C-alpha positions as CSV (number, residue, x, y, z in Angstrom):
1,M,0.0,0.0,0.0
2,S,2.8,2.5,0.9
3,H,4.5,1.8,-2.5
4,F,1.2,2.4,-4.2
5,L,0.6,5.7,-2.4
6,R,4.2,6.9,-3.3
7,K,3.3,6.3,-6.9
8,L,0.2,8.4,-6.5
9,F,2.0,11.3,-5.0
10,I,4.3,11.7,-8.0
11,T,1.4,11.9,-10.5
12,N,-0.1,15.2,-11.7
13,R,-3.6,14.7,-10.3
14,S,-2.6,12.9,-7.1
15,R,-4.6,15.2,-4.8
16,H,-7.9,13.9,-6.1
17,R,-6.9,10.3,-5.7
18,I,-5.6,10.8,-2.2
19,L,-8.9,12.5,-1.2
20,A,-11.0,9.7,-2.7
21,I,-8.9,6.9,-1.1
22,A,-9.0,8.6,2.3
23,A,-12.8,9.0,2.1
24,V,-13.5,5.3,1.4
25,G,-10.4,3.6,2.8
26,S,-12.1,2.6,6.1
27,A,-14.9,0.9,4.2
28,L,-12.4,-1.1,2.1
29,L,-10.4,-2.2,5.1
30,Y,-13.6,-3.4,6.8
31,A,-14.7,-5.3,3.7
32,K,-11.3,-6.9,3.4
33,G,-11.2,-8.0,7.0
34,N,-14.7,-9.3,7.3
35,E,-15.5,-12.6,5.6
36,N,-19.2,-12.1,6.0
37,F,-19.3,-8.7,4.4
38,N,-21.5,-9.0,1.3
39,S,-22.4,-5.4,0.6
40,S,-21.2,-3.6,-2.5
41,F,-20.1,0.0,-2.9
42,S,-21.0,2.3,-5.8
43,V,-19.8,5.8,-6.3
44,S,-20.8,8.0,-9.2
45,I,-17.9,10.4,-10.1
46,P,-18.5,13.8,-11.8
47,A,-16.9,14.0,-15.3
48,P,-14.1,16.5,-14.4
49,W,-12.8,14.0,-11.8
50,R,-13.1,10.8,-13.7
51,E,-9.8,10.8,-15.6
52,S,-7.8,11.6,-12.5
53,L,-9.5,8.9,-10.5
54,L,-9.1,6.0,-12.9
55,L,-7.2,3.2,-11.2
56,P,-5.2,0.3,-12.7
57,R,-7.2,-2.9,-13.2
58,Q,-6.9,-5.0,-10.1
59,N,-7.5,-8.6,-9.2
60,W,-9.4,-8.0,-6.0
61,P,-9.0,-10.5,-3.2
62,S,-11.9,-12.5,-1.9
63,G,-14.2,-10.3,0.3
64,V,-13.2,-7.0,-1.4
65,V,-15.5,-5.7,-4.1
66,P,-14.8,-2.9,-6.7
67,L,-15.4,0.5,-5.2
68,F,-15.5,2.7,-8.3
69,S,-18.0,2.3,-11.1
70,V,-17.1,4.6,-13.9
71,A,-19.2,5.0,-17.0
72,H,-17.1,6.2,-19.9
73,G,-19.0,8.7,-22.0
74,S,-18.8,12.1,-23.6
75,G,-21.8,13.6,-21.9
76,P,-21.8,15.3,-18.5
77,S,-22.6,13.2,-15.4
78,P,-26.2,13.4,-14.2
79,D,-24.8,13.7,-10.7
80,I,-23.0,17.0,-11.4
81,G,-24.7,19.7,-9.4
82,K,-25.9,17.3,-6.7
83,D,-24.5,16.7,-3.3
84,V,-24.5,13.4,-1.5
85,S,-28.0,13.8,-0.2
86,G,-29.5,13.8,-3.7
87,F,-30.5,17.5,-3.6
88,S,-29.5,19.8,-6.4
89,T,-26.8,22.4,-5.4
90,A,-27.2,24.3,-8.6
91,G,-29.7,27.1,-9.0
92,E,-31.6,29.2,-6.5
93,S,-34.1,26.6,-5.2
94,P,-32.9,23.1,-4.2
95,K,-35.3,20.4,-5.3
96,P,-35.6,17.2,-3.2
97,C,-35.7,13.9,-4.9
98,C,-39.1,12.3,-5.4
99,G,-40.6,11.3,-2.0
100,C,-37.8,13.1,-0.1
101,L,-38.4,15.8,2.5
102,G,-36.4,18.9,1.5
103,K,-34.9,21.4,3.9
104,D,-37.7,23.9,3.0
105,T,-40.6,21.5,2.3
106,I,-42.3,22.3,5.6
107,A,-41.6,26.0,5.3
108,K,-43.2,26.1,1.8
109,A,-46.3,24.2,3.0
110,A,-46.6,26.7,5.9
111,A,-46.2,29.6,3.6
112,K,-49.0,28.4,1.4
113,V,-51.6,28.1,4.1
114,G,-50.3,30.6,6.7
115,P,-51.9,33.8,5.3
116,A,-55.4,32.2,5.4
117,V,-55.1,31.1,9.1
118,V,-57.0,33.4,11.5
119,N,-57.3,33.9,15.2
120,I,-60.8,33.7,16.5
121,S,-61.9,35.1,19.9
122,I,-65.3,35.2,21.6
123,Q,-66.7,36.7,24.8
124,Q,-67.5,34.0,27.2
125,G,-70.3,34.0,29.8
126,I,-74.1,33.9,30.0
127,Y,-75.7,36.6,27.7
128,E,-72.1,37.3,26.7
129,V,-71.5,39.2,30.0
130,G,-67.7,38.8,30.1
131,V,-66.0,36.3,32.3
132,G,-63.1,36.0,29.9
133,K,-62.3,35.4,26.3
134,G,-62.2,32.1,24.4
135,I,-59.6,31.7,21.7
136,G,-59.4,29.5,18.7
137,S,-58.1,29.3,15.1
138,G,-59.7,29.0,11.7
139,T,-59.0,28.9,8.0
140,I,-60.4,31.1,5.3
141,I,-61.5,28.6,2.6
142,H,-63.3,30.9,0.2
143,E,-62.8,34.4,-1.1
144,D,-66.2,35.4,0.2
145,G,-64.9,35.2,3.7
146,T,-66.0,31.7,4.7
147,I,-64.0,30.4,7.6
148,L,-63.7,26.8,8.6
149,T,-63.2,26.2,12.4
150,C,-64.4,24.0,15.2
151,A,-67.7,24.3,17.0
152,H,-66.3,24.4,20.5
153,A,-64.2,27.5,19.6
154,V,-67.2,29.6,18.6
155,V,-70.2,28.1,20.4
156,D,-71.2,28.8,24.0
157,F,-71.9,25.3,25.4
158,H,-74.3,26.8,27.9
159,G,-77.4,24.6,27.5
160,L,-75.5,22.5,24.9
161,R,-77.1,24.3,22.0
162,A,-75.4,26.1,19.1
163,S,-76.4,29.7,19.1
164,S,-76.6,30.8,15.4
165,K,-75.6,34.2,14.3
166,R,-73.3,34.7,17.2
167,K,-70.6,37.3,16.8
168,V,-66.9,36.6,17.1
169,S,-63.7,38.6,16.5
170,V,-61.5,37.4,13.7
171,T,-57.8,38.6,13.2
172,L,-55.9,37.8,10.1
173,Q,-52.2,37.1,9.8
174,D,-51.6,40.6,8.3
175,G,-53.2,42.3,11.3
176,R,-56.6,43.1,9.9
177,T,-59.5,42.5,12.3
178,F,-63.1,41.7,11.4
179,E,-66.4,41.0,13.1
180,G,-67.5,37.4,12.2
181,T,-70.8,35.7,12.3
182,V,-71.2,32.0,13.3
183,V,-73.3,30.7,10.3
184,N,-73.4,27.0,11.1
185,A,-72.1,24.8,14.0
186,D,-72.4,21.1,14.5
187,L,-71.6,19.9,18.0
188,Q,-71.4,16.2,17.2
189,S,-68.6,16.6,14.6
190,D,-67.2,19.8,16.2
191,V,-67.2,21.6,12.9
192,A,-68.4,25.2,12.4
193,I,-68.5,27.9,9.7
194,V,-67.9,31.6,10.4
195,K,-68.4,34.4,7.8
196,I,-66.6,37.7,7.6
197,N,-67.1,40.5,5.0
198,S,-64.1,42.3,3.5
199,K,-63.9,45.0,0.8
200,T,-60.4,43.9,0.0
201,P,-59.2,40.4,-1.3
202,L,-58.8,37.7,1.3
203,P,-56.2,34.9,1.3
204,T,-57.6,31.4,1.0
205,A,-56.3,27.9,1.7
206,K,-56.9,24.9,-0.6
207,L,-58.7,21.9,0.7
208,G,-57.0,18.5,0.1
209,T,-58.2,15.0,0.8
210,S,-57.7,12.8,3.8
211,S,-58.5,9.5,2.2
212,K,-54.9,9.0,0.9
213,L,-53.2,9.7,4.2
214,Q,-51.0,7.0,5.7
215,P,-49.5,6.6,9.1
216,G,-46.0,8.2,8.9
217,D,-47.0,11.0,6.5
218,W,-45.6,14.4,7.4
219,V,-48.1,17.1,8.5
220,I,-48.1,20.5,10.1
221,A,-50.5,22.2,12.4
222,V,-51.0,25.9,12.0
223,G,-52.8,28.1,14.4
224,C,-52.8,30.6,17.3
225,P,-52.1,28.7,20.5
226,L,-52.4,31.0,23.5
227,S,-53.1,33.8,21.0
228,L,-49.7,33.4,19.5
229,Q,-50.5,34.2,15.9
230,N,-48.8,32.2,13.0
231,T,-47.5,29.3,15.1
232,V,-46.4,26.3,13.1
233,T,-45.7,22.8,14.5
234,S,-44.8,19.7,12.6
235,G,-45.2,15.9,13.1
236,I,-46.5,12.8,11.5
237,V,-49.8,11.0,11.1
238,S,-50.0,8.4,13.8
239,C,-53.4,6.9,12.9
240,V,-55.8,7.7,10.1
241,D,-59.0,6.3,11.7
242,R,-58.9,6.7,15.5
243,K,-62.4,5.8,16.8
244,S,-64.2,8.2,19.2
245,S,-64.8,5.2,21.4
246,D,-61.1,4.6,21.7
247,L,-60.9,8.0,23.3
248,G,-63.8,7.4,25.7
249,L,-66.1,9.8,23.8
250,G,-69.8,9.0,23.9
251,G,-72.5,10.0,21.3
252,L,-72.3,9.1,17.7
253,R,-69.4,7.1,16.2
254,R,-66.7,9.4,14.8
255,E,-63.2,8.9,13.4
256,Y,-60.2,11.2,13.8
257,L,-56.8,11.7,12.4
258,Q,-54.2,11.2,15.2
259,T,-50.9,13.1,14.9
260,D,-48.0,14.0,17.2
261,C,-48.0,17.7,16.3
262,A,-47.9,20.0,19.3
263,I,-51.4,21.3,19.9
264,N,-52.3,23.7,22.7
265,P,-55.4,25.9,23.7
266,G,-56.0,28.2,20.8
267,N,-55.0,25.7,18.1
268,S,-58.6,24.4,18.1
269,G,-60.2,25.0,14.7
270,G,-56.8,25.5,13.0
271,P,-55.8,23.5,9.9
272,L,-53.8,20.3,9.7
273,V,-51.8,20.6,6.5
274,N,-50.0,18.2,4.2
275,M,-46.7,18.9,2.5
276,D,-48.5,20.3,-0.5
277,G,-49.9,23.1,1.6
278,E,-53.4,21.6,1.5
279,V,-55.8,21.4,4.5
280,I,-56.4,17.8,5.3
281,G,-58.0,18.2,8.7
282,V,-59.3,20.5,11.5
283,N,-57.4,20.3,14.8
284,I,-59.8,19.9,17.7
285,M,-58.2,18.3,20.7
286,K,-55.3,16.7,22.5
287,V,-54.7,14.4,25.4
288,L,-53.7,16.5,28.4
289,A,-52.0,13.7,30.3
290,A,-49.7,12.8,27.4
291,D,-47.4,14.3,24.8
292,G,-47.8,13.8,21.1
293,L,-51.4,12.7,21.1
294,S,-53.4,15.2,19.0
295,F,-56.5,14.8,17.0
296,A,-58.2,16.3,14.0
297,V,-61.4,15.9,12.0
298,P,-60.5,14.5,8.6
299,I,-61.2,17.0,5.8
300,D,-63.3,14.4,3.9
301,S,-65.7,14.2,6.9
302,V,-65.7,18.0,7.1
303,A,-66.6,18.3,3.4
304,K,-69.7,16.1,4.1
305,I,-70.7,18.2,7.0
306,M,-70.4,21.4,4.9
307,D,-72.6,19.7,2.3
308,H,-75.2,19.2,5.0
309,F,-74.9,22.9,6.0
310,K,-75.5,24.0,2.4
311,K,-78.4,21.6,1.8
312,N,-80.3,21.7,5.1
313,G,-78.7,24.4,7.2
314,R,-77.8,21.7,9.7
315,V,-76.5,18.1,9.8
316,V,-79.2,15.6,9.3
317,R,-78.3,12.3,10.9
318,P,-80.6,9.2,10.6
319,W,-81.1,7.2,13.8
320,L,-81.9,3.5,13.8
321,G,-81.3,2.6,17.5
322,L,-78.8,-0.1,16.9
323,K,-75.6,-0.9,18.7
324,M,-73.3,-2.3,16.0
325,I,-69.8,-4.0,15.9
326,D,-67.7,-4.6,12.8
327,L,-66.9,-8.3,12.3
328,N,-63.6,-9.7,11.2
329,D,-62.1,-13.2,10.9
330,M,-60.8,-13.3,14.4
331,I,-64.0,-12.0,16.0
332,I,-66.1,-14.4,13.9
333,S,-63.9,-17.4,14.9
334,Q,-64.1,-16.4,18.6
335,L,-67.9,-16.1,18.5
336,K,-68.3,-19.5,16.8
337,E,-66.2,-21.1,19.5
338,R,-68.5,-19.6,22.1
339,D,-71.8,-20.4,20.3
340,G,-71.9,-23.2,17.7
341,A,-75.2,-21.7,16.4
342,F,-73.6,-18.4,15.4
343,P,-74.4,-17.7,11.7
344,N,-71.8,-18.8,9.2
345,V,-70.6,-15.4,7.7
346,K,-67.4,-14.1,6.3
347,K,-68.2,-10.5,7.0
348,G,-71.0,-8.3,8.4
349,I,-72.0,-6.1,11.3
350,L,-73.1,-7.7,14.6
351,V,-76.0,-6.2,16.5
352,P,-75.4,-6.8,20.2
353,M,-78.1,-4.5,21.4
354,V,-81.4,-2.9,20.1
355,T,-82.7,0.3,21.8
356,P,-86.2,-0.2,23.1
357,G,-88.8,1.8,21.2
358,S,-86.4,2.6,18.4
359,P,-87.1,2.3,14.7
360,A,-84.9,-0.8,14.7
361,E,-87.0,-2.5,17.4
362,R,-90.2,-1.7,15.5
363,A,-88.6,-3.2,12.3
364,G,-88.0,-6.5,14.1
365,F,-84.2,-6.4,14.8
366,R,-83.0,-8.7,17.5
367,P,-79.7,-8.8,19.5
368,G,-77.4,-11.3,17.8
369,D,-78.5,-10.3,14.3
370,V,-75.7,-10.0,11.7
371,V,-76.4,-7.4,9.0
372,V,-75.1,-8.7,5.7
373,D,-77.0,-6.5,3.2
374,F,-78.2,-2.9,3.5
375,D,-80.5,-1.2,1.0
376,G,-79.6,-3.8,-1.6
377,K,-75.8,-3.6,-1.1
378,P,-73.5,-6.1,0.7
379,V,-72.0,-4.5,3.7
380,G,-69.1,-5.3,6.0
381,S,-68.6,-2.2,8.2
382,I,-70.6,0.4,10.1
383,K,-69.0,3.1,7.9
384,E,-70.5,1.5,4.8
385,I,-74.0,1.6,6.4
386,T,-73.5,5.2,7.4
387,E,-72.5,6.2,3.9
388,I,-75.5,4.3,2.4
389,M,-77.9,6.0,4.7
390,G,-76.6,9.5,4.2
391,D,-79.3,11.9,5.3
392,R,-82.3,9.6,4.4
393,V,-84.8,10.1,7.2
394,G,-88.3,8.7,6.8
395,V,-87.3,6.5,3.9
396,P,-88.0,2.7,4.1
397,L,-84.7,0.7,3.8
398,K,-84.5,-3.0,3.2
399,V,-82.0,-4.8,5.5
400,V,-81.0,-8.5,5.3
401,V,-79.8,-10.0,8.5
402,K,-78.4,-13.5,9.3
403,R,-79.5,-15.2,12.5
404,A,-78.6,-18.4,14.3
405,K,-78.2,-21.5,12.2
406,G,-78.0,-19.4,9.1
407,E,-81.6,-18.1,9.0
408,L,-81.9,-15.2,6.6
409,V,-84.5,-12.5,7.4
410,T,-85.3,-9.3,5.4
411,L,-86.5,-6.4,7.5
412,T,-87.8,-2.9,6.6
413,V,-86.6,0.0,8.8
414,I,-87.5,3.7,8.6
415,A,-84.9,5.9,10.2
416,E,-85.7,8.9,12.3
417,E,-83.6,12.0,12.7
418,S,-81.3,12.1,15.6
419,H,-81.7,15.2,17.8
420,T,-78.8,14.4,20.2
421,D,-76.5,17.4,20.7
422,M,-73.7,15.6,22.6
């Protein structure tokens, strides 16, 4: 090796060779000394360095693999202008490789949505006689001044009723302040719409989709925690369908996006944003006794709520009076072990309880029924039933259930509107 290095020193371009050998020498020594070392090295060399780094052909000993892979060609190397991380070093704006998180990816996402994020404050107390101010956040989603926020940030929960046309104070990122009106609020989903009027253009945020989110996706939370305007925190999606029952919440079944973004009082109603700067959720709560457990309403669910607002002025929820459980292979197997008469099904929704006096009881549902078909469509989850029902109240629906020993029964149920606030 010393003889080889002396030869390198007396060549014209020895500096490049010495630098390259020093950079990878430790890897070569490890490979040579480890019989179980099966990895290979590949280094792409920019064109200006190729000639100076060409080494004589070697008969490499066992366990040592070629380090340099040089492609001889007249064109410039595709790696010129890139550093070792894969990011371009040429030009004004480095571009991350496909799927990579660049050094300014989060900053760009925050910049897209930031101007449209507002601070919302309300006077708290009975008849709005001040006992303090409530704070929250929201997002301008339309040029006409429509603001998306959460219900508990703008609704006085006294009497558990949403007071329409309530006035709130809205402050934009640029310092402008407006009086806003609570147009719609739904306590079950915790979604609300506030409207402001402006003679000058308003910044808006683009709504994305939450259906394509996966655990591990990067997201940011933007809002005004403790009235600190323009606060951005980042994290990842921890769960895309956290059930309300998992959190000990009563009422209707709901699903949330769980993230580890830092959320504090004042963030409620602010947007959860993807790396494209699109709103994919509305932040509503966190677990106080733990860190990194924050929750948001998925934007796809919010879109359905807003459709209800436009169509009916409120959210219409059909009520059947059934307690339901999604079945899977493991649950079915366990139930069959406990009761040999359990119906032979591969999927469906188990009905463990029927509310007395409910539409379901009047239709003939029994505890132990397994719903396999709803309104002419095979079903395997509560979510599918909810989507099929939509806002159909007072409409007869055919339901096929399977009972003990495989008995198939067709029932007709007419849903009523649910009037539960909480």
